[in-house]
C-alpha positions as CSV (number, residue, x, y, z in Angstrom):
1,M,-10.1,11.9,13.8
2,N,-7.9,9.3,13.9
3,E,-7.0,7.7,10.6
4,P,-7.4,3.7,10.8
5,E,-3.7,2.5,10.8
6,I,-2.9,-0.7,8.9
7,D,-2.4,-3.8,10.8
8,R,1.2,-4.7,11.3
9,R,0.5,-8.1,10.8
10,L,-1.4,-7.7,7.5
11,L,1.9,-5.8,6.3
12,E,4.1,-8.7,7.2
13,I,2.3,-10.7,4.8
14,L,0.9,-8.2,2.0
15,V,3.3,-8.1,-1.2
16,C,3.1,-6.2,-4.3
17,P,0.9,-8.2,-6.5
18,V,3.0,-6.6,-9.6
19,T,6.4,-7.9,-8.6
20,K,5.7,-9.8,-5.3
21,G,8.4,-7.7,-3.7
22,P,7.8,-5.8,-0.5
23,L,5.4,-3.2,0.9
24,E,6.0,-0.5,3.0
25,W,3.0,1.7,4.8
26,R,3.0,5.4,4.8
27,P,0.5,6.8,6.9
28,Q,0.7,10.4,5.7
29,T,-1.4,9.3,2.2
30,R,-2.4,6.1,3.4
31,E,-1.1,4.0,1.2
32,L,0.8,0.8,0.6
33,I,4.4,1.6,-1.6
34,S,6.1,-0.9,-4.1
35,R,9.3,1.1,-4.4
36,Q,10.0,-2.3,-6.9
37,A,6.7,-1.6,-9.0
38,G,6.6,2.3,-8.3
39,L,3.2,2.3,-7.3
40,A,1.2,3.3,-4.7
41,F,-2.1,1.5,-3.1
42,P,-4.4,2.8,-1.5
43,V,-5.8,2.2,1.8
44,R,-9.6,3.0,2.8
45,D,-11.3,2.3,5.9
46,G,-8.4,0.2,6.4
47,V,-8.8,-2.4,3.8
48,P,-5.8,-2.4,1.2
49,I,-6.8,-2.1,-2.4
50,M,-4.3,-4.3,-3.7
51,L,-5.4,-4.0,-7.6
52,P,-3.0,-2.3,-9.8
53,D,-5.6,-0.4,-11.8
54,E,-6.3,1.3,-8.6
55,A,-2.6,2.0,-7.9
56,R,-1.1,5.5,-8.9
57,T,2.4,5.7,-10.5
58,L,5.1,7.1,-7.8
59,D,6.2,10.3,-8.9
60,E,9.0,10.8,-6.4
């Protein structure tokens, strides 16, 4: 089954809701990563969930 990709145009305009910094797409985990905030925002059915309460803390 193909996993939904995030639209590249959407990725260009989305920013982290905490830091307003850039996000990077991680297709393996289907998350948008904010390195500045140390958070990973889930993408469900192709829809980014940009709520800080829904994000997980990066373990890296």
